C-alpha positions in Angstrom: 0.0 0.0 0.0 1.5 3.4 -1.0 2.3 5.9 1.7 -0.2 8.6 2.5 1.6 11.9 1.6 -0.7 14.1 3.6 0.8 13.6 7.1 4.4 14.3 6.0 3.2 17.4 4.1 1.3 18.7 7.1 4.4 18.0 9.2 6.6 19.9 6.8 4.2 22.9 6.9 4.3 22.8 10.7 8.2 22.6 10.6 8.7 25.4 8.1 5.8 27.7 8.8 5.2 26.9 12.5 1.5 26.3 12.0 -0.7 23.3 12.2 -3.1 22.6 9.4 -5.5 25.4 10.1 -8.9 24.1 9.0 -10.9 21.5 7.1 -10.4 23.4 3.8 -6.7 23.3 4.2 -6.8 19.5 4.9 -9.0 19.0 1.8 -6.4 21.0 -0.2 -3.7 18.7 0.9 -5.8 15.7 -0.2 -5.3 17.0 -3.8 -1.6 16.1 -3.6 -2.5 12.4 -3.8 -4.0 12.8 -7.3 -1.2 15.2 -8.3 1.4 12.6 -7.3 -0.4 9.8 -9.2 -0.6 12.0 -12.3 3.1 12.7 -12.2 3.9 9.0 -11.6 1.7 8.1 -14.6 3.9 10.4 -16.8 7.2 8.8 -15.6 9.1 7.6 -18.6 6.8 9.2 -21.2 8.1 12.7 -21.2 11.1 13.5 -23.3 11.9 17.2 -23.2 14.9 16.9 -25.5 12.7 16.1 -28.5 11.9 19.8 -29.0 13.6 22.9 -27.7 11.7 25.0 -25.3 10.3 28.3 -26.7 13.0 30.3 -24.9 15.7 28.1 -26.2 14.3 28.3 -29.7 14.1 32.1 -29.5 17.8 32.2 -28.4 18.8 30.0 -31.3 16.8 32.1 -33.8 18.4 35.3 -32.5 21.9 33.8 -32.7 21.2 32.7 -36.3 19.7 36.1 -37.2 16.3 34.7 -38.2 14.4 36.5 -35.5 
């Protein structure tokens, strides 16, 4: 069974900000991290950023080549 990320996140908030999870809405917000982590895990091995240069990198290359 995968580890529940909410308790460590709440502990990190308490450590860094010095506050406990303030209310039910904040706890529900932390629950969204479970789905976010699952979404990132599903992308593992499928993303290849080297296939296309980023827009910024493409703009730099175009400027260097004088095509901008």
